[in-house]
N, C-alpha and C positions, 0 to 999 in steps of 0.2 A: 502251879502244880499240874503235872500231866498224868493221865490215866492210861497212856498207851502201854500195851503189853509187850511190844516187840521193839528192840533197838533198831535204829536205822543205820546199818553198816553194810559192808561188802557182802557178808554172809546172807543177808536178806535178799540181795539181788541174784545170788547164785541158785536160790531155791527154784524148783520147777514151776511153782505157782507164784513167783515173785510179783508179777503184774497184779494178780488178784489180792495178794497180801497188802501191797502198797495202796491199792484202791480202797481196801478195807480200812487201812490206817487213816486215809483221808476222810472217809465217810465217818469213822469213829470220832475223829477230831471235830468235824463239822457238827455232829450230834452233841458232843460235849460242849462246844461253844454255844450252840442253840439253847441248851439247857441252862447255861450260865446267864444268858441274856435276860435282862430285866429292863423294860422300857423306862422305869423310874431311876435307873442307875447309869453311871458313866459307862461307855463302851470303849474308852481309850485303851483299857487293858486287853479287851477282847481283840481289837484290831491289831494290836502289837503281837498278841499271842498267836494269832493266825499267821502273821508275817514271819515270826520266828520259826513256827512249825514248817512253813513252806521252805524257809532257809535250810532246815534239816533235810527235807526231802530232796531239794535240789543239790545240796552238798553231797549226799549219798549217791545220787544219780551221776553227778559229775565225776566223782572219784571212780565209780564203777565203769562207766562207759568211756571216759577219756583215758583211763589207765595211766600209762606213762606220760601222756600229754597233759594231764590234769594240772601239773605245776608249771607248765610252759605257757598256758593260756590263762585268761582271767574271765570270771563270770561276775557281772555286777547287776544289781537291781536298780531300776530307774522309775521315775514317776511316783505314783502313790505307793507302790511296793518299795521304792527307794526310801520313802518317808516312813516306812513301817506302818502303813495305814491300809490294811487289807480288810475290806468288808466281806461278808459271806460269798458274794459273787463278783468281787472286784477283778479287773484285769491283772494279770501277773506279767509285768513288762520286764524283760531281761535283755542284756547286751553281752555278747561274747567278744572280748577284746583279743585280737590276734597280734602276735609280735611282728609278723610280716604278711604280705599278701599271698605268700605261698601256702596253700591249704592242702596240698596233696597228702601230706603225712597224717593229717588228722580230720580230713573231710568226712570219711565214713564214720569215724567215732562221733563227730558232732551230729551227723545225720541220725545215728542210732540214739543219741542222747535226746534230741528233739522229738523223734518219733515216740520214744518211751513216755515223754512228758505228755504228749497228746493222747497216748493210749491210756494213761492213768487218769485222764480227764482234766488236766490243768489248763489246756488251751492257752499257752503263753503267747504274749506279744513279743516276738523275738527278732533280733538282728545280729549279724556277725560282721564286725568291722575292725580294721586296724585303727590305731590312734589317729593317723592322718585322715582316714576316711570319716572318723567320728567328727573331727574338727571341721573338715570340709562340709559335711552335712549340717553341722551346727551353724556355720557361717551363713549358709544359704537359707536356713529355716530356723526362726527363733523358737518355734515349738519344740524342735529337736534340742536346741540349746537349753530350753527350759527343762526338758526331761533329763538331760545329762547333768544339769545342776543338782538334781536330787538323786545322784548316784550313791550306791553303797556297795562295798565289796562283800560278795557272798563267799566265794572261794576262788582258789587259783593263785596266779602270780601277782602278789601285791605290788610289785615294782611296776607292772604294767598299769595298774590302777592309779598309782601315784604319778606316773608319767602322764596319764590322761589328765589328771587334775591340774598339772602344771601347764598344760596346753590350752585349757579352756578358761583361764582366768581373765578378768575384765581388761587387763593391760594388753592382752593378746587378741581376744575377739570379744565382740559385744560389750563395749564399755557400758557402765551402768546407765549413763544418760540415754544412749541409743536403745538399750534394752528396755528402759522405762518407757520411751516413746512408742516402741513396738507393742508393749503390753497395754498401753493406753488405747492404741488404735484397735488392738484385738478386743479389748473390753468394750469399746464403743460399738463395734460390729456385733459383738455378742449381745449387748443390751438391745440393740436395734432389732435383733432377731426375735426378741420377746416384747416388742412394742415399747421398749424403754420403761417397762414396769415389772416389778417383782410380784404384782398383785393380780396376776392372771389366776383364775380359780382352779386351774390344773397346772400348778407351777412345776418347774424343773428345779429340784432342790440342789442340784449340782451346778448347772450352767446358768440358771436364771439370775437376774439382778438380786443381790443380797444373798445369793446361795454360796455353797462351799467354794466355788471358783473365786469369789470375791476375796475370801480369806487367803486362798492360795496366791492370788495376785499380790497381796500385801507381802506374803512370805517371800515370793520370788524376787520382788523388787528390792527388798531390804537385804536379802541373802546375796544378791548380785553386787550390791554396793559394799556391804559390811562383811560378807562371807559369814553371816550369822547362822548358827546351827539351829536356833529355834526362835520362835516369835517372842519368847520371853525377853530376848535381848533388846526388844524395842524399848522396854522400860529403862534399860541401862543407858541407852543413847538419848534418853529424854524425849522420845516420841510419844510415849504412852504413860500417863499416870497410872498408878496401881489400880484405881477404880475402873478405868477404861479397859485395862488389860483383863481384869476379872470379867467385865462385861463381854469382851471379845471371846474369852474362853468359854463363858457360859453359853453364848450364842452358838459357838462351834459345837459344844457338847450336845445341845438340843438337836442341831441338824444331823450330827453323827448318829444320835439315837434314832431319829426318824429314818435316816437312810438305812441303818442296820435293820430296823423293823421292816422296812419296805423290801429289802432284799430277801429276808426270811419269808415274808408274806407271798412274794411273787415267784420265788425260786429262780431268780435271775438278777442280773445287774440292772435293776430298774431304778431310775432316778426321777421319773415323772410321778408327781403326787396326783394321780388321776382319780376321778370320782369312784372308780371301781374299788379303790383301797381306802378311801378317806374314812368311811364309817368304822371299818376294822381297826384302823390306826387310832381313831378317836377313842374307841373302847380300850385299846391297849394302853393308851396314855391317860386313862382315867377320866375321860369326858363323857362317859355313857350316861344316857338319861332313859327314863321309863317310856317316854313318849317319842318314838322315833319318827312319827309322822311330821313332827315340827322341825326335825333336823337340827335341833339345838346342839346335840352332841358334836356333829360335824362342824357346825358353824363356830362353836367354841374352840374346837381343836384347830381349825384353820386360822382363826383369829390369833391364837397362841403362836402358830407358825409364822403368820404374816408380821406380827410384832417382832418376832425374833429376827427375820430377815431385814426388817426395816432398820433395826439397830445395827446389823452387820453392814448394810448398804451405807449407812451414815458414817460408820467408822472407816469403811473402805474409802469413801470420798475424802474424809478428813486426813487420813494418814497418807494417801497418795498425793493430796494437795500439799501436805507438809513436806513430803519428800521432794516434790517439784520445786518448792520454795527454797529449800536448803541446798539441794545438790544439782538440780537442773538449771535453775536460774542463778543461784549462788551469787557470786560477786557481780554478775551482770544485771542484777535486779534493779539497780539504779536507786537514786534517792527517793525518799518518800515524798509524795505530792499531797499537800493539804487539800482536803475537801471542805471541811468546816471544823468547828472546834471539837468535834467528836471523832471524826474519821479521817484517815489518810488513804492514799492509794499507792501500792507498791507493785510494780510490774503488771498493772492492770487488775489487781485484786484488792478489794477493800479491806481495811484493817482498822480496829479501834486505836485511838491515840494512846490509851493505857488501859490497864485491867480494871480500872474503877469506873469506866465510862457508863456502863449500864446501871451501876449502883447510884451514880450521881444523876444520870439522865435516863430513867427507865424507858421513856418513849423512844429512845434510840433503837430499842428492840423492834420497832416498826419502821422507823425512819430508814434503817439500813436497806430494807427491801425496796422502799420508794426510791432511794438513791440508785440502786441497781437498775431500776426501770428508767430513770431519768438520764443515766449515763451509759449508753449502749456500748461504749468502749470497755466498760468493766467486764472482766471475764467471770468473776465470782467473788467468793469470800475467802480471806486467808484462814488457814487451818486453826490458828490459835483463837481467832474470832468465832469460828464455828463452835469451838469447844466452850468459849465464854458464853455464847448465846445459850447453849444447852444448860450451862451452870446457872444461868440467870432467869430461867423460865419462871421461877417462883415469884419474880417481881411482877409478873402479869397476873395480878389478883383483882378482886372486885373493884378496888379503888382505881386501878389502872384502866379496867374496862369501862368505867363510868367517867373517865377523864375525857372531856370534850376535845381536847387537843389530840388525844390518842384516836378518838373516833374520827376526827377530820383526816388524820394521817391514813387510817385504814381505808376510808372512802376514796381518798385521793389516789391511792394505789390502783383502784379500779378505773380511774379516769385517764390513765396514761396511754399514750398511743402505741406503746410497745412494751414487751417484757412481762405482761400480766400473768400469762400462763406459767412461764418459767419461775417467776418469783412466788406464785402461789404454791407451786410444787416444792420450791425451796423452803417456804414457810411451813409446809406440811412435814417435810423431811426433818426439819430442825425442831418440830414440836410447837412452833409459835402459833400456827393456825388453831390448833386444838386448845391451846392455852388462852387465846384471845376470845374464841367462840367455844365455850365449854360443850355446847350441844354437838359441835363437830367432832369432839373427842369420841362420842358414841359411835360414829360411823368409821373411824379410823381402823383400817385392817378388818372391817366387818364384811364377811362374805354373804352372798345370797345364794342359797343352795338350790339353784335351778339351772336350766339349760340355756336361758337367754341372757342372763347376766354373767359375763365372763370376767369381770373385774370386781374388786372390792368396792364398797359404796364410795369411799373417799376417792379412789382412783377414777371410778366412773364419773363422779362429780367434777373432778379436774379435767377429765376428757371432754365433758360437756362444755365447760368454759373454753377449753382449747378449740373445740369445733366452732363455738360462737365467735371466737377471735378470728378464726380463719375466714369467716364470712366478711370480715372487715378488710381483709388484706388482698390487694390486687394479685399477688403472686399465687394465691390459691383460687382465683376467680374461675379457672377452668374446671374445677371440681364440681361446683354447684353454682353456676352463674345466676340462676334465679334467686338464690339466697343472698348472693352479693348485691344484687339489684335492690332487694327489699331492705337489706341492711343500711343502704344509703338513706332510708327514710327514718332510721332510728335516731331520735334526737339525743338521747342520753344512753349510750351503750352500757354504761356502768349498771344501769337498772336491770338490763338483761343478764349481765354477768352475776349480779347479786341473786337474781331469781334462780340462775343455774346453781349457784352455791347452796341455796336453801331448798331446792326442789325435792331432794331425797334425804334431807338432814334428819328427818324423824324416822327413818328406816330402823327397824329393830325395837321401836317403842310400841306400846300398846295403842290400839286404835288405828284409824285411817291415817297413814303417814302424810297424805296430802293435807288433811285438815289440821293435824298437829303441827306440820311444817308451816302452814299459814300463820298460826299463832306465834310460832318462834320467829318467823320473818317479821311480823308486825312489831314484836318486842324489840328486835334488832333495829328496825327502821326508826322506831320511836326514840331509842337511845341515841341513834346517830343523827337525829333531827332532820330526817328526810321529810320533804313536804307531804301533805296529805295525798296529793295526786300520785307522787312517786311511791309512797307506802302502799296505797291501794293497788297500784299496778303490780308491784312485786308480790304482794300477798295474793292477789288474784291469780297470777301466773303460777305460783307455788301450789295453790289449791286446785287449779284446773290444768296442770301440765300434762295430764293424760287424755284430756277430753278430745283433742283434735285427732289423735291417732285412733282412739276408740270409735269416733264418729266415722272416720274415713274407712275403717276396716270392717265395721259392724253394722253400718246403716246404709240405706240406699241413697247415695248422695246425688242420684239423678232426679230424685223427687224434690220439687220446689218447696214442699212443706217441710221436709227434713232440713233443707238449707235455711229456710226462714226461721225454724226453731233454733238451729245452731247459731245463726246470725244474731238472734235475740239474746242468746247466752253470751256471745262475744261482746256485742254492744257497740263497738267502734272499730274503725280501720286501724287505729293505733294499737289496740289490744290484739287485733288479728295479726298484725305484722310481728309483734313480739312473740305471740304464741306459736306462730308458724315456725319461726327461727328456733325457738326453744325446743319444739317438737322434733324437728329434723336433727338438731344437735344431740338431743337425748337418745333418739333411736340409734344414731350412728355411734354413740358412745357406749351403748349397752352391749352391742356385739356387732363388729363390722360386717358379719355375714347376714345380719338381719336386714340390712339396707339393700334394696334392689330397685330396678327400674319401675316395678309395679308400685312399690310404696312411694317412690318419688312422684310418679304420675298421679297417684291417687290423692296425695296431699296437695299437689299443685291444683288439681281439679277442685278439691274442696276449698282451697284458698281462693281460687278465682271466682267460684260460684258465690262464696260468702262475701268476697270483696264487692262483687256486682250487686248483691242484695243490700249491702250496707250503703253502697253508693246511690242506689235508687231510693233507698229509705225504707225503714221497717214499717212505716205507715201505709206504703203502697207497694206491697211485695209482688213479685212476678207470680202470676196465678198459674195453675195447672193448664188452663185453657191457652194462656199465652205461650207456655212452653211447648205444648203440642203443636200449636199453629206455627211457631217459630221453627221447630224441627222439621215439620212437614214441608214448609216452604223451602228451607235450605236444602233438604234432601232432593226435592223435586227439581230445583234449579241445577243441582249437580248431575242428576240423571239425564235431564234434557241436554246438558252439555255433552254427555257421553253418548248421545244419540238414541236414548230410550224415549219412545213416544208417550204422550200423556195418556193415551188409551191403555198402553201396556202397564203404565204406572198405576192407573186407576184399577185395572184388573188385579194386579198383584196386591193392592192395598184394600180391596173391597171387603175382605173378611177379617181384618185385624182391628182391634179396638184401639181407642185413644191411649190406653195404658202402654201399648207397644211404642207409640211415638214419644211417650214420656220417658221410658226406661232405656231407650237406645238413642245414641247420638246420630246426627244427620249422616255422617260418613258410614256408620254401621248400617243404617237404614238403606242407604244407597247400595252398599255391598250386598246386603240380603236381597234387595229388590232385583238387582241384575241377575243374581243366581236363580232366584225363583222364577223370574220371567223367562229365562232361557232353558228351563228344565221342564220335563214332562213326567207323567205318573210313573213311567218305567225307570226313570232316573232315581227314584226314591228307594231307600233313604238317601237324601242329599247331605253329604258331609264335606264341609269346606274348612280351610284353615288360613287365617291371615297371620303371618309370623310376627308382625309388629302393629300394635294398635296405639291409640292415643294414650292408653294407660301403661304402655311399656311392656305389655305381655302379648302372648299370642291369643287369638280368639278362635275357638273351634265352634263352628256353627252347624247345627243339625236341623234339617227340615224334612218332616215325614208325617205320615198319618199317626194320629195320637194312639198310643198304647201305654198301658200302665207301667211297664218295666223299662221305659226308655231312660229315665234318670239313673236307675240302678245299673243297667247295662253300660251306659255311657261312662259313669264314674268308675265302675270296675275296670273298664278297658283303659281309660286314661291313667288310672293308678298303675295298672299292670305295665303300662308303657313307661313308667318312671316319671310321670308328670305331676306337678303340684297344682291342684285346682285352687284358684284364688277367688273365683266368683262364679255363680251359676244363675242364669236368668231363664226361667221356665215360662213360656208363653203359649197359650192355646188359642187358635183362631176360631172364629164363629162357625167354620165348617169342619172343625175337629182335626186340624193339623197342628203340629207343634213347631214352634220357633224357639229352639233352645240354644243358648250360648254359654260356653265355658271359657273363662279366661284362665290361661295356664302358663306356667313357666317350667323349664327343666328343674329337676330336683335340686340342682346346684344353685338355683336362683337366676340362672342366665336365660336369655331368650332362645327360642328355637331358631337356629341359623343355618341349617343345612336342608337343601331341597329334598334329598332322599328321606330325611327324617320326617318332613312334612307329609310326603306321599305315604310313608309307612303308617303314620298316625291315622290319616284319613281312611286308608284302605282297611286297617285293622278295625276301626270303629264302625265303618260301613258294613263290613262282613258280620261283625258281632250283632249289630242291630238287625240286619237282614235275617240272620239265622237264630236270633233270640238266645244267644248263649255266649259266654266268655270262656274260651278254651283254657284249659289248665296249662299255663306256661310259667316259666320262672318269672317271678315278679321282680322287676329291677328297681322298684321303689324300696330303698334301703332305710332301715331305722338305724340311727346312729348308735355307736357303742354306749354313749353316755345316757341315752334315753331310758334304758332299763332301770337306771338309778333314780328316776324321777316319776314314779307312778302318780298320775293326777286323778284324784277321786272324781268319779263321774257324777255330774249333776245335770238335771233336766228341768228347766223353768219355762213357764208360759207367761207371756206378756200380751197385752192388747195393743193392737195397731188400729186405732179408730180412723186414722186418715185413709187407710186402704181397706177398712172393714175385714181385716185379717187377724190371725193370731201369730205371734212371733214365738217360736220355740227356740230357746237358747240351750245349746248343748256344750258342756265343758267336759273334756275327757282326755285321756292319753291318746295322742295321735298314733295311728297304726294303719297298716295296709288293709284296705277293704272297708274302712269306716263309713264313708259316704254311701257305698253300695248297700251296706247293711241297713242304714237308715232309710234308704229308698225302698228296700223290700218291706220294712216295717210299715212305712207309709201306705204301701199297697195293701198290706194285710189289714191295716186299721181303717181303710177307706178315707185316706187323707189326700187332698190335692196340694201339691207343692207348686208355689208360684215363683219363688226365687230363693236363693241361698247366698249368704255372705260367709265365705270360708276364711278363717284366720288361724294360722298355725304359727306359734311362737315357740321355737325350740321343740320340745316334745308335747306342748300343750295345744290342743285343738279347742278353739272357741268359735263354734259355728252357729249361725243364726239362720233359721228356716222360716220363711213366711208361708203359712199354710191356712187352708180352710177345709171344710168337709166337702163332700161331692156336690153339695148344693151351693157352693161358694159362700158359705156362711162361716164366720169365725167359730173356733172350737172353744166354747166357754164353759161347757159342762165339766165340773171338777172330777166327776167319776171317770169321764172319758179321758181327761188329761192324766189322771192317775194310771189308767190302763195303758196309755201310750208310754208314760214314764217307766212303768214296770217292765214293759216289753223291751224297751231300749236298755234298761239296766241289766235285764236278763241276758240279752244278746251280747252286750259288751263285757259282762262278767265272764261269760263262757269263753270269750276271746282270750282271756288271761291264761286259761288252762289249755287252750288250743295251741297249735304250733305255727300260728300266724300264717295260715294258708290262704286266708281270704285276701281280696284285693281292695285297697281303698281307691 
């Protein structure tokens, strides 16, 4: 039913204000459809109604502007418009079919027609071709062929339309087998663009794996072969039972509803389900909760979405596999090759011998994946067997899970030399993994609403195992050769993979997910009769899988006492090797952008120091005195080689404490010494930059007379220059000079690799320190678009550091420009001496550790003073939220 007040006919176009009238009709129709939209109801009627209305507009325009030529040319809809699927801001793709290449008689009429369409705001995707030109374009480009397949006559000469249809049939161009191959390659490339996963936390609902494009691929392939008018015909040809057809339609309806809502929400053709819109959509779709801080509404909505695309992705795989078996391989498939009494192989795909196999042999539901690992020549599973696996999941019950033969099969799958990751992904896709390990079902399609986890928990878990597998393979040894070397020392890789499988399995449950996961892992290991040693190792890894990254990024790993404590927690080189590999795999699977040369070098340094401590023995640890002596000796030898006299060395070192030699490496000490020995008082402040250090970052070194604002000025300047500060070491000499070092990377996570950039950084910092101010320039330190959706509650905690007689102030807050500079100014105001800082930013979350004392170098233990500092910081950072982010971090 329409509520339009004006008929769309020639009279409308002759009116003086015809342009405005038609724009008003379009606006009125859009408003009407918007009001009809209900997120809980099907939108299939709305997208067809929009398409039909555009048909009326185009037909009226065509008749008016083409005039006497209207019946000699042909106007067709293609693509989504050809399918009568127009969302609020969908492209309107049209083709004008010409009878000949001679366009002189109607060129101006067509130009006026298209100009008017743009003037009324339709912005069509347009082309003008003869039938021959259409065919030539389709032959050379399968995407044009695909678009033309979905053509529909709008108005004009129907005989031209029919002639086009006769020229693009599979017997003339693009036979169905070739078209299928082209679509499979296109899908492979499309999947690769999205990291072969549908479970990116900002998915593309149209192009991503399991998205609307997957459904369209199914339609295109079958339409090309059968000339099917709708996907419903799949049931007639025996490709889809009624239940799966209904599942396909239901999934499609969900994605249509989300896409419709997304268009209305953004006022454009937006197909990315980005963080900016997820909460609004969650509320529209009925997932709202009272407590938005916990993000449960968004997580539930996104889990609903991910489970939908998971089903669509599985149906896409099964139906395309079935098409390949029936029509691409066809008679060339060859005879079935027996594998055992349960399975055969046909054309490289595994198949059950009959439909009762899983009923008679339930353990075959695991055995099939083991066979796929053991026979690398197998390409996959036959479509009918995929369907049978899904129908047989109920057989994986408690009795099945407790069957020792099933347990042995599952563990054996983790011991194979190849195919582990692929088959775990397949097990997850078919639902077998969640059926066999019920606690895994809890993390399937579960998102974590933050900026540093970009995959759902189950996808992240499988990426962790993939990363661990890559450490074992020579073909990936160039990526992280150190990890490949350590992996050679892993006696039982399956234990590492199982730890990876369980490390996040308790996400979404109440309590510490590491502690809960440890108990779940122990229960699994007990059921699967792993040895006491193997069980303890897996459980320990699950419980402690975060400890190495936290120690490396939040503690001073140049301190022998820190290393000794960490080594005591680890206990053995065996545990260290496993934990190191799991830590690297975990970080790289969380978000590829989190891994950089800094983290790589930091973890290697912690590994090497801990390995050395464990090798020497925990009963005779390397003492602070040993470390100081060792660093001094090594630095002195290097300096003498470079021609620095012992007198100059002694003079440069006479006012520095042993703490300096403890916290800097020998090569850093040598670099500092050369700079200081060759400078005079007039050269100060001395600012130097090394673009590459042992930790994979650049080091900015400042040497000057001690003043309160040096830290604040330095951090403000570095932030203004767009640098990420990773670590700050603040050292004051006995004669009141500062030796400050800042380890930095570009905001992109890359090293500083251009000479002019190095010079600019040093010049800007030196000038700001000399004149005691940071000039107001545009801050090139950018906060990501997503960060505004993840406000981190600010917390300030104080811990004791008895080893260094200092107080550790731990700050957790939302990262923003100017943060460190603000903290530095507060320290000055509160009479606090800063000795070092560990700066850790993960996504939008800043987790910074400041090692501080009062001005008398005593720890800050007074609770009233701590409360005063905390309140001052909270006040400053709360004010930031209402400001316009003018400060510089």
